[in-house]
C-alpha positions as CSV (number, residue, x, y, z in Angstrom):
1,M,0.1,-0.1,0.0
2,L,2.8,2.4,1.0
3,Q,4.5,1.7,-2.5
4,F,1.1,2.1,-4.2
5,I,0.5,5.7,-2.6
6,R,4.2,6.7,-3.3
7,D,3.9,5.9,-7.1
8,R,0.9,7.9,-7.5
9,A,1.6,11.0,-4.8
10,Q,2.6,13.4,-7.9
11,G,-0.5,13.3,-9.5
12,W,-3.7,13.4,-7.3
13,I,-1.8,14.7,-4.1
14,A,-0.7,17.6,-6.3
15,W,-4.5,18.3,-6.9
16,V,-4.9,17.9,-3.0
17,I,-2.4,20.6,-2.2
18,V,-4.3,22.9,-4.4
19,G,-7.9,22.0,-3.3
20,F,-6.9,21.7,0.4
21,I,-4.7,24.6,0.8
22,I,-6.4,27.4,-1.5
23,I,-10.0,26.9,-1.3
24,P,-11.1,26.6,2.0
25,F,-8.9,29.1,3.6
26,A,-9.7,31.5,1.1
27,L,-13.2,31.3,1.7
28,W,-13.6,30.8,5.5
29,G,-10.2,31.2,7.4
30,L,-8.7,28.9,9.8
31,N,-10.7,29.6,12.6
32,E,-13.9,28.6,10.7
33,Y,-12.1,25.7,9.4
34,V,-11.1,24.0,12.7
35,G,-13.9,25.4,14.9
36,G,-17.4,24.3,15.4
37,S,-20.3,26.0,13.7
38,S,-23.9,25.9,14.5
39,E,-25.1,26.0,10.9
40,I,-27.7,23.9,9.6
41,A,-26.0,20.8,7.9
42,A,-26.2,20.2,4.1
43,A,-27.0,16.6,4.9
44,E,-27.0,14.0,7.8
45,V,-25.5,10.4,7.2
46,N,-26.2,8.1,9.8
47,G,-26.0,10.8,12.4
48,Q,-22.8,12.3,11.0
49,N,-23.2,16.1,9.4
50,V,-21.8,17.0,5.9
51,S,-21.6,20.8,6.6
52,Q,-22.6,23.6,4.3
53,R,-18.8,24.5,4.4
54,Q,-17.9,21.4,3.0
55,L,-20.5,21.8,0.2
56,Q,-19.4,25.3,-0.6
57,E,-15.6,24.1,-0.8
58,S,-16.5,21.6,-3.0
59,Y,-18.7,23.8,-5.2
60,Y,-15.9,26.7,-5.3
61,R,-13.2,24.0,-6.2
62,Q,-15.3,22.4,-8.9
63,R,-16.5,25.9,-10.2
64,Q,-12.7,27.0,-10.3
65,R,-11.9,23.7,-12.3
66,L,-14.7,24.4,-15.0
67,Q,-13.9,28.0,-15.4
68,E,-10.0,26.9,-16.0
69,M,-11.5,24.3,-18.5
70,F,-13.6,27.0,-20.4
71,G,-11.0,29.7,-20.3
72,G,-12.3,31.6,-17.4
73,K,-15.9,32.2,-18.1
74,L,-18.4,29.3,-17.9
75,P,-20.9,28.8,-20.7
76,E,-24.3,29.8,-19.3
77,E,-26.2,27.0,-21.2
78,L,-24.0,24.3,-19.5
79,F,-23.6,25.8,-15.9
80,S,-26.4,25.5,-13.2
81,E,-25.3,26.2,-9.6
82,T,-28.0,24.3,-8.2
83,A,-27.4,21.2,-10.4
84,M,-23.8,21.2,-9.6
85,K,-24.2,21.5,-5.7
86,Q,-26.9,18.7,-5.8
87,Q,-24.4,16.4,-7.8
88,L,-21.6,17.5,-5.3
89,L,-23.6,16.9,-2.4
90,Q,-24.3,13.4,-3.5
91,Q,-20.5,12.9,-3.8
92,L,-19.9,14.3,-0.3
93,I,-22.6,11.7,1.0
94,E,-20.9,9.0,-0.5
95,D,-17.3,9.8,0.8
96,E,-18.9,10.0,4.2
97,L,-20.6,6.4,3.8
98,L,-17.3,5.3,2.7
99,L,-15.2,6.8,5.5
100,Q,-17.8,5.3,8.1
101,S,-17.5,2.0,6.3
102,S,-13.8,2.2,6.7
103,F,-13.7,2.9,10.3
104,S,-16.1,0.1,11.1
105,S,-13.6,-2.2,9.1
106,K,-11.0,-0.9,11.2
107,M,-8.9,0.4,8.3
108,R,-6.4,3.4,9.1
109,I,-3.6,5.3,7.6
110,G,-0.5,5.1,9.9
111,D,1.8,7.9,10.6
112,Q,4.7,6.2,8.8
113,Q,2.5,6.0,5.6
114,L,1.1,9.5,5.9
115,G,4.6,11.0,6.2
116,A,5.9,8.8,3.1
117,V,3.2,10.6,1.1
118,I,3.7,14.1,2.2
119,R,7.5,13.8,1.9
120,S,7.1,12.6,-1.7
121,I,5.1,15.8,-2.6
122,D,7.1,18.2,-5.0
123,A,5.7,21.4,-3.4
124,F,7.4,20.4,-0.2
125,Q,10.8,19.4,-1.6
126,E,14.1,21.4,-2.1
127,N,16.8,19.7,-4.1
128,S,14.5,16.6,-4.6
129,Q,14.5,16.1,-0.9
130,F,11.7,17.1,1.8
131,S,12.1,20.0,3.4
132,N,10.2,20.5,6.9
133,E,10.6,24.0,6.8
134,L,9.3,24.4,3.5
135,Y,6.4,22.2,4.3
136,E,5.5,24.7,7.3
137,R,6.1,27.6,5.1
138,V,3.9,26.6,2.5
139,L,1.0,25.8,4.8
140,R,1.6,28.9,7.1
141,T,1.5,31.3,3.9
142,Q,-1.8,30.1,3.1
143,G,-3.3,30.2,6.9
144,M,-3.0,26.4,7.4
145,Q,-1.7,24.2,10.1
146,P,0.1,21.0,9.3
147,A,-2.5,19.2,11.8
148,S,-5.4,20.0,9.6
149,F,-3.6,19.4,6.4
150,E,-2.4,16.3,7.5
151,Y,-6.1,15.1,8.6
152,K,-7.4,15.8,5.0
153,V,-4.6,13.9,3.5
154,R,-5.2,11.2,5.7
155,R,-9.0,11.1,5.0
156,D,-8.3,11.1,1.2
157,L,-5.8,8.3,1.5
158,L,-8.4,6.3,3.4
159,L,-10.9,6.7,0.7
160,Q,-8.3,5.7,-1.8
161,Q,-7.4,2.7,0.4
162,Y,-10.8,1.5,0.7
163,R,-11.6,1.9,-3.1
164,I,-8.4,-0.3,-4.0
165,G,-9.6,-2.7,-1.4
166,V,-13.0,-3.2,-3.2
167,E,-11.7,-2.8,-6.7
168,G,-8.8,-5.2,-6.0
169,S,-11.0,-8.0,-5.0
170,E,-12.2,-8.7,-8.4
171,F,-10.8,-11.1,-10.9
172,T,-11.5,-12.7,-14.1
173,T,-11.7,-16.2,-15.6
174,D,-9.8,-17.4,-18.8
175,V,-13.2,-18.2,-20.5
176,E,-14.6,-14.6,-19.7
177,V,-11.1,-13.2,-21.2
178,K,-11.3,-15.3,-24.2
179,L,-14.9,-14.2,-25.0
180,I,-14.0,-10.5,-24.6
181,S,-10.7,-11.1,-26.7
182,E,-12.7,-12.5,-29.4
183,L,-15.2,-9.7,-29.5
184,N,-12.2,-7.2,-29.5
185,R,-10.6,-8.9,-32.6
186,Q,-13.8,-9.2,-34.3
187,Q,-13.8,-8.0,-37.9
188,R,-16.8,-6.8,-40.1
189,Q,-16.8,-7.2,-43.9
190,V,-19.0,-4.4,-45.3
191,E,-19.9,-2.7,-48.5
192,Y,-21.5,0.7,-48.4
193,I,-22.7,3.7,-50.5
194,T,-22.3,7.3,-49.4
195,V,-25.2,9.9,-50.2
196,P,-23.4,13.2,-49.3
197,V,-25.8,15.9,-47.9
198,S,-24.0,18.5,-49.6
199,D,-25.5,17.4,-52.8
200,F,-29.0,18.4,-51.4
201,T,-28.0,21.8,-49.9
202,K,-28.7,23.8,-53.1
203,A,-31.9,22.0,-53.8
204,V,-33.6,23.1,-50.6
205,S,-34.5,26.7,-49.4
206,V,-35.9,28.1,-45.9
207,S,-38.7,30.7,-46.2
208,D,-39.5,33.5,-43.8
209,D,-42.3,31.7,-42.5
210,E,-40.2,28.7,-41.6
211,L,-37.7,30.9,-40.0
212,N,-40.4,32.8,-37.9
213,S,-41.8,29.5,-36.7
214,Y,-38.5,27.9,-35.8
215,Y,-37.7,31.2,-33.8
216,S,-41.1,31.2,-32.2
217,A,-40.8,27.4,-31.1
218,N,-37.1,27.5,-30.0
219,Q,-36.6,31.1,-28.1
220,S,-35.2,29.4,-25.2
221,R,-32.1,28.5,-27.4
222,Y,-31.6,32.1,-28.0
223,S,-32.3,33.7,-24.5
224,T,-29.9,35.9,-23.0
225,P,-29.6,35.9,-19.1
226,D,-29.3,39.1,-16.8
227,M,-26.2,40.8,-17.5
228,V,-24.7,44.0,-15.3
229,K,-21.7,46.1,-15.4
230,V,-20.6,47.3,-12.1
231,N,-18.3,50.1,-10.5
232,Y,-16.3,49.0,-7.5
233,L,-13.9,50.1,-5.0
234,E,-11.2,47.4,-4.0
235,L,-9.4,47.4,-0.6
236,K,-6.3,45.0,-0.4
237,Q,-4.1,44.6,2.6
238,D,-1.2,43.8,0.5
239,N,-1.2,47.0,-1.3
240,L,-1.2,48.8,2.1
241,A,1.7,46.8,3.4
242,S,4.2,48.2,0.8
243,E,3.4,51.7,1.7
244,I,4.3,51.4,5.2
245,A,7.9,52.3,6.2
246,I,9.5,50.6,9.3
247,E,12.4,51.7,11.1
248,E,15.5,49.8,11.1
249,S,15.8,49.7,14.8
250,L,12.5,48.0,15.2
251,L,13.5,45.2,12.7
252,K,16.6,44.7,15.0
253,E,14.6,44.6,18.0
254,R,12.1,41.9,16.6
255,Y,15.0,39.8,15.6
256,E,16.8,39.8,18.9
257,S,13.2,39.1,20.7
258,Q,12.4,36.2,18.6
259,V,15.7,35.0,17.3
260,I,14.7,31.5,18.6
261,N,12.2,31.6,15.4
262,Y,14.8,32.0,13.1
263,K,16.7,28.8,13.7
264,T,16.2,26.4,10.8
265,P,14.6,23.3,11.8
266,E,16.9,20.0,12.0
267,E,16.3,17.6,9.6
268,R,18.0,14.1,9.5
269,R,18.5,11.6,6.6
270,A,18.4,8.0,7.7
271,R,18.4,4.4,6.4
272,H,16.4,1.7,7.9
273,I,15.8,-1.8,7.6
274,L,12.3,-3.1,8.7
275,I,11.6,-6.5,9.7
276,T,8.1,-7.8,10.4
277,D,6.7,-11.1,11.4
278,D,3.5,-12.5,12.8
279,D,5.6,-13.9,15.5
280,D,6.8,-10.9,17.2
281,A,9.5,-12.9,18.9
282,K,11.0,-14.1,15.7
283,A,10.9,-10.8,14.2
284,R,13.0,-9.2,17.0
285,Q,15.2,-12.3,16.9
286,D,15.6,-11.7,13.2
287,A,16.3,-8.0,13.6
288,E,18.8,-8.7,16.3
289,A,20.9,-11.0,14.1
290,L,20.9,-8.4,11.1
291,L,22.2,-5.9,13.4
292,A,25.0,-8.2,14.5
293,K,25.9,-8.8,10.8
294,I,26.0,-5.0,10.2
295,K,28.3,-4.6,13.3
296,A,30.5,-7.4,11.9
297,G,31.1,-5.4,8.8
298,E,28.5,-6.5,6.2
299,S,27.0,-3.6,4.2
300,F,24.0,-2.0,5.5
301,E,22.8,-0.9,2.2
302,T,23.1,-4.4,0.6
303,L,21.2,-6.0,3.5
304,A,18.4,-3.4,3.1
305,K,18.0,-3.9,-0.4
306,E,17.9,-8.0,0.3
307,L,16.0,-8.1,3.5
308,S,14.0,-4.9,4.4
309,Q,10.2,-5.4,4.2
310,D,9.6,-1.7,3.4
311,P,8.8,-1.6,-0.2
312,G,9.4,2.1,-0.4
313,S,12.9,2.1,0.6
314,A,14.1,-1.2,0.3
315,S,15.2,-0.7,-3.3
316,Q,17.2,2.4,-2.0
317,G,19.3,0.6,0.4
318,G,16.8,1.8,3.1
319,D,17.2,5.3,2.4
320,L,14.2,7.4,3.7
321,G,15.6,10.8,2.7
322,F,15.4,13.8,5.0
323,F,12.6,14.0,7.5
324,G,12.0,16.4,10.4
325,L,10.1,16.2,13.5
326,G,6.5,14.7,13.8
327,L,6.6,12.9,10.3
328,M,7.9,9.3,11.6
329,D,6.4,7.0,14.0
330,K,7.1,8.3,17.4
331,A,9.5,5.5,18.5
332,F,11.6,5.6,15.2
333,E,11.8,9.4,15.4
334,D,13.3,9.1,19.1
335,A,15.8,6.8,18.2
336,A,16.8,8.5,14.9
337,Y,17.4,12.0,16.9
338,Q,19.6,10.3,19.2
339,L,22.1,8.8,16.8
340,T,25.3,10.8,15.6
341,I,26.1,10.4,11.8
342,G,27.3,7.2,10.8
343,E,25.9,5.8,14.1
344,L,23.6,2.7,14.3
345,S,20.6,2.3,16.7
346,P,19.7,-0.8,18.6
347,V,16.7,-2.5,17.3
348,V,13.7,-0.3,17.6
349,K,10.1,-1.5,18.0
350,S,7.5,0.7,16.0
351,E,3.9,-0.2,15.3
352,F,5.1,-1.2,11.9
353,G,7.7,-3.8,13.1
354,Y,11.3,-3.7,14.2
355,H,13.9,-1.4,12.7
356,I,17.4,-1.2,12.4
357,I,18.5,2.5,11.8
358,K,21.7,4.2,10.6
359,L,22.0,8.0,10.5
360,E,23.5,9.5,7.3
361,E,23.3,13.2,7.3
362,I,22.0,16.2,9.3
363,R,20.9,19.4,8.1
364,G,19.3,22.6,9.6
365,G,19.5,23.5,13.2
366,E,21.5,26.7,12.3
367,T,20.4,30.6,13.4
368,K,20.0,32.8,10.7
369,S,21.6,36.1,10.6
370,F,19.6,39.4,10.9
371,A,20.7,40.2,7.3
372,D,19.4,36.7,6.1
373,V,15.8,37.3,7.7
374,R,15.6,41.2,7.5
375,L,13.0,41.2,4.5
376,E,11.1,38.4,6.2
377,I,10.9,40.6,9.2
378,L,10.0,43.5,7.5
379,A,7.4,42.0,5.6
380,E,5.9,40.6,8.8
381,V,6.1,43.7,10.7
382,Q,4.4,45.6,7.6
383,Q,1.8,43.0,7.4
384,E,0.9,43.6,11.0
385,R,0.5,47.4,10.8
386,A,-1.1,46.9,7.3
387,E,-3.8,44.7,9.0
388,Q,-4.6,47.3,11.4
389,R,-4.6,49.9,8.9
390,F,-6.7,47.5,6.6
391,Y,-9.6,47.3,9.0
392,D,-9.7,50.8,9.9
393,Q,-10.1,51.4,6.4
394,A,-12.6,48.7,5.9
395,E,-14.9,50.4,8.6
396,I,-14.6,53.7,7.0
397,L,-15.5,52.1,3.7
398,A,-18.5,50.4,5.3
399,N,-19.6,53.7,7.0
400,I,-19.3,55.8,3.8
401,T,-20.8,53.6,1.4
402,Y,-23.9,53.0,3.7
403,E,-24.3,56.7,4.4
404,Q,-24.2,57.5,0.9
405,P,-25.9,54.5,-0.7
406,D,-26.1,56.0,-4.2
407,T,-22.3,56.8,-4.9
408,L,-18.9,55.3,-4.6
409,Q,-17.1,58.6,-5.1
410,A,-16.9,59.9,-1.3
411,A,-15.5,56.6,-0.2
412,A,-13.1,56.7,-3.1
413,E,-11.8,60.3,-2.3
414,Q,-11.6,59.5,1.5
415,L,-9.6,56.4,1.2
416,N,-7.6,57.6,-2.1
417,L,-9.1,54.5,-4.0
418,V,-9.6,54.3,-7.9
419,I,-13.5,53.5,-9.0
420,K,-12.8,50.6,-11.0
421,V,-15.3,49.1,-13.8
422,S,-16.1,45.5,-14.3
423,P,-17.0,44.0,-17.9
424,M,-20.4,42.9,-18.2
425,F,-21.1,39.5,-16.6
426,A,-24.0,37.3,-15.6
427,Q,-25.1,35.8,-12.2
428,N,-23.0,32.8,-12.8
429,G,-19.8,35.0,-13.1
430,G,-17.6,36.5,-15.7
431,Q,-14.1,37.5,-16.5
432,G,-11.8,39.2,-14.1
433,I,-12.9,39.7,-10.4
434,A,-16.5,38.8,-11.6
435,K,-15.2,35.2,-11.6
436,N,-15.5,35.3,-7.7
437,A,-19.0,34.0,-6.9
438,K,-19.3,36.3,-3.8
439,F,-18.8,39.4,-6.1
440,S,-21.2,38.3,-8.8
441,Q,-23.8,37.3,-6.3
442,A,-23.7,40.6,-4.6
443,A,-24.3,42.3,-7.9
444,F,-27.4,40.4,-8.4
445,S,-28.9,40.7,-4.8
446,E,-32.1,42.6,-4.7
447,D,-30.6,45.7,-2.6
448,V,-27.8,46.1,-5.4
449,L,-29.8,45.4,-8.5
450,Q,-33.3,46.3,-7.7
451,R,-32.9,49.2,-5.2
452,G,-30.0,50.6,-6.7
453,N,-27.7,51.0,-3.6
454,N,-24.0,50.2,-2.9
455,S,-23.4,46.6,-1.9
456,E,-22.1,45.9,1.8
457,V,-18.5,45.2,2.2
458,I,-17.9,42.1,0.3
459,E,-15.1,39.8,1.8
460,L,-13.7,38.1,-1.0
461,S,-10.9,36.9,1.3
462,K,-9.6,37.8,4.9
463,T,-7.4,40.7,3.2
464,H,-9.2,41.6,0.2
465,F,-12.6,43.6,0.6
466,V,-14.8,45.4,-2.1
467,V,-17.8,47.4,-2.5
468,L,-19.8,47.6,-5.6
469,R,-22.9,49.2,-7.3
470,I,-24.5,48.8,-10.8
471,E,-23.3,50.8,-13.6
472,E,-25.3,49.3,-16.4
473,H,-28.2,46.4,-16.4
474,Q,-29.2,44.6,-19.3
475,P,-32.3,42.5,-18.4
476,A,-32.8,38.9,-19.5
477,G,-34.6,38.6,-22.7
478,V,-34.5,36.8,-26.2
479,K,-32.0,37.8,-28.9
480,P,-33.8,39.7,-31.7
481,L,-34.7,37.4,-34.9
482,E,-32.6,39.7,-36.8
483,M,-29.5,38.7,-34.9
484,V,-30.1,34.8,-35.1
485,K,-31.7,34.9,-38.3
486,S,-28.3,33.5,-40.1
487,S,-27.8,30.8,-37.7
488,I,-31.5,29.7,-37.7
489,H,-31.5,29.5,-41.4
490,K,-28.1,27.4,-41.4
491,V,-29.9,24.9,-39.0
492,L,-33.1,24.8,-41.3
493,L,-30.9,24.4,-44.6
494,K,-29.0,21.6,-42.8
495,D,-32.0,19.8,-41.5
496,K,-34.0,19.9,-44.7
497,A,-31.0,18.8,-46.7
498,E,-30.2,16.0,-44.3
499,A,-34.1,15.1,-44.7
500,S,-34.0,15.0,-48.6
501,A,-30.7,13.1,-48.4
502,R,-32.0,10.2,-45.9
503,E,-35.3,10.0,-48.2
504,Y,-33.1,9.5,-51.3
505,A,-31.1,7.2,-49.7
506,S,-34.0,4.9,-48.1
507,T,-35.2,4.6,-51.9
508,L,-31.8,3.2,-52.8
509,L,-31.7,1.1,-49.9
510,Q,-35.2,-0.4,-50.9
511,K,-33.8,-1.1,-54.5
512,I,-30.9,-3.2,-52.7
513,N,-33.3,-5.1,-50.9
514,E,-35.4,-6.1,-53.9
515,G,-32.0,-7.6,-55.4
516,E,-30.1,-4.8,-57.3
517,K,-26.5,-4.9,-56.7
518,A,-25.1,-2.0,-54.6
519,Q,-22.0,-1.5,-56.7
520,E,-24.0,-1.1,-59.9
521,L,-26.5,0.9,-58.4
522,A,-23.9,3.4,-57.2
523,Q,-22.4,3.6,-60.4
524,Q,-25.7,4.5,-62.0
525,E,-26.4,7.1,-59.4
526,N,-22.8,8.4,-59.5
527,L,-22.1,7.6,-55.8
528,K,-19.2,6.5,-53.9
529,W,-19.2,2.8,-53.4
530,R,-16.7,0.8,-51.2
531,E,-16.0,-2.6,-49.9
532,T,-13.7,-3.0,-46.7
533,T,-13.2,-4.8,-43.7
534,I,-13.1,-2.9,-40.5
535,K,-11.9,-3.7,-37.0
536,R,-13.2,-2.5,-33.7
537,D,-10.3,-0.2,-33.4
538,E,-10.8,1.3,-36.9
539,K,-9.0,4.5,-37.6
540,E,-9.9,5.3,-41.2
541,M,-13.5,5.3,-41.0
542,D,-16.0,7.7,-39.6
543,Q,-16.1,7.0,-35.8
544,M,-20.0,7.2,-35.7
545,L,-20.2,4.9,-38.8
546,A,-17.7,2.3,-37.3
547,A,-19.5,2.1,-34.2
548,A,-23.0,1.9,-35.6
549,I,-21.6,-1.1,-38.1
550,F,-20.5,-3.0,-35.0
551,K,-23.9,-2.5,-33.5
552,M,-25.7,-4.2,-36.7
553,S,-26.9,-7.7,-36.1
554,H,-25.2,-10.7,-37.8
555,P,-26.1,-11.7,-41.2
556,T,-28.2,-14.8,-41.2
557,S,-28.7,-17.7,-43.6
558,G,-26.1,-16.1,-46.2
559,E,-28.2,-13.0,-46.2
560,S,-26.5,-9.7,-45.7
561,T,-27.6,-7.3,-42.9
562,R,-28.4,-3.8,-44.3
563,Q,-29.1,-0.5,-42.6
564,L,-29.3,3.2,-43.4
565,L,-27.0,5.0,-41.0
566,Q,-26.3,8.9,-40.7
567,I,-22.5,10.0,-40.0
568,S,-21.3,13.0,-38.0
569,N,-21.4,15.3,-41.1
570,G,-25.0,14.5,-41.9
571,D,-24.1,12.3,-44.9
572,Q,-26.4,9.2,-45.4
573,V,-24.5,5.7,-45.6
574,I,-26.2,2.5,-46.9
575,V,-24.4,-0.2,-45.1
576,S,-24.5,-4.0,-46.1
577,L,-23.0,-6.2,-43.5
578,N,-21.6,-9.3,-45.3
579,V,-19.4,-11.2,-42.9
580,V,-18.5,-11.1,-39.3
581,E,-15.4,-13.1,-38.0
582,S,-13.2,-13.4,-35.0
583,I,-9.4,-13.5,-35.6
584,D,-7.7,-15.6,-33.0
585,S,-4.1,-14.4,-32.8
586,S,-3.7,-15.2,-29.3
587,N,-1.6,-18.6,-29.8
588,G,-3.3,-20.0,-26.9
589,T,-2.0,-17.2,-24.3
590,I,-4.2,-14.8,-22.2
591,D,-4.9,-11.6,-23.9
592,E,-3.5,-9.3,-21.1
593,K,-5.1,-6.1,-22.5
594,A,-8.4,-7.6,-22.7
595,Q,-7.9,-9.1,-19.1
596,K,-7.1,-5.9,-17.9
597,A,-10.1,-4.0,-19.3
598,L,-12.5,-6.8,-18.1
599,Q,-11.1,-6.6,-14.6
600,K,-11.2,-3.1,-14.6
601,G,-15.0,-3.1,-15.7
602,Y,-15.6,-5.5,-13.0
603,A,-13.9,-3.4,-10.3
604,I,-15.9,-0.3,-11.2
605,A,-19.1,-2.4,-11.0
606,S,-18.1,-3.9,-7.7
607,Y,-17.3,-0.4,-6.3
608,G,-20.7,0.9,-7.6
609,S,-22.3,-2.2,-6.1
610,V,-20.7,-1.3,-2.7
611,V,-21.7,2.2,-2.6
612,G,-25.2,1.5,-3.6
613,S,-25.3,-1.1,-0.6
614,L,-24.1,1.4,1.8
615,R,-26.6,4.0,0.5
616,S,-29.7,1.7,0.6
617,E,-28.7,0.7,4.2
618,A,-27.6,4.3,5.4
619,D,-30.0,6.8,7.2
620,I,-29.3,10.0,4.8
621,K,-31.2,13.3,5.6
622,I,-30.9,16.0,3.0
623,N,-31.5,19.5,4.3
624,Q,-32.9,21.6,1.2
């Protein structure tokens, strides 16, 4: 399991970093994250709450991902906040069910496993080695504590472990694999005539009545949402900090009073050999024997490669890399931190088994000079003073924009701020600052949109406040016919051309069914005819056509199966399926590709069945 997690850490854990660190604390801050709340839960699962905070966090994370996919702006016709939240709530309920099942099955993620995953994350590494100082700094800059981050990583590892356990229990038989392999290798010999839709485009026309009728019947396709442009004032703590001058003597005084904080954390690099056995006494005896061999001169690294039972480090000669305090099993850590470089530990027992530890290197532990940390102290003091100034100005901003609700000018002059203007955006967001859901929702609130007042101070983050008011409002409506007439004309022309092509192709199919030869008929009608054999992974044929051919029923009694099909560009294709054959190129061996595909399908089905069973037996209450 440890090796499995390590192998995958750079992919999904990288996502965990972004999701766990940036989203929750940008929205709620640390106190709300770790503290309790009296809010109504979004759902209850067997008495355990799924909080509104969890739902909002998932929503903003998903919304951010979608915005990135669509270049910053979500297509209005595809985005529904309500539908997305419902879907995400179901996923959170599923996660809670799986966690509860994991706990009841006594599944756990040990400290050493958690530490190995965290140490493997690129964001926490310097020179390809884990840095405890960098780890704490990355979390600290986002207002996050190691304990809360490690809790969420441990939680996701447990969910991952549960899924692996369920899916890993599935297997396939040779008979099943053989059947799937035969289907995969199946080939189909066909002949077909293509009737191009382009041949009918010039022969059809669209009247004004048809345009008007289509427009009237499909106005929902051409609707436009409420759109607004807003003026806004923006207050950022970071902007204030850079303007604050700090006396040099104060910086030196801060350094001297907090010099202990500028001592770099000590990190140690060690090798270990792990010995485990169901018989505890035998495991200890084996470890003691190994220790004696090492003391007698045998290579620690070689013995680790041959005998260590830690799959994550054995191939590296037992090398664990650098680690700091709090990441290893307590007994292991205590022993490692008592060693000098090159020294061997006695046999150490941890919750994972018996270890022999050799200390290779120590780094850190030095005190940085004032010159080294001056800029850090300056930024720290500036931020402290900026924080007070920020909240003082935020209070002034709130008071003035409330007392003068029809203008931002007075607050802008008092605070020396520039009134900014957004582009037009809808309620589900837009470009720039309008990507922020709090910003866009405030713009469409009744007090701002309908009454024309300034908004309240909007807390986009703990250090970023805005107040906005409407500059321009375009109510929801339907695009005028003249604006969409051209696109409607193209749609109707295409529909009519396809209908004409289909009608013509149907008459040809009837002639073939009555006995005419497809090739001769194609020549008479000046159409393209082709005979070919296709495979399931056909690349040269239109994919829609190839997929449809493999859904056609087998020929019977020497009679071809015929069908009229439409491909992706609207062309009509008359297909005659003549022969279906399976090519056995396995030479009696198991098709590993087919086996993996089948096993994966079984695994997904098994996992879905487990989730369904947990849902059916659970007491789930959703608070609308």
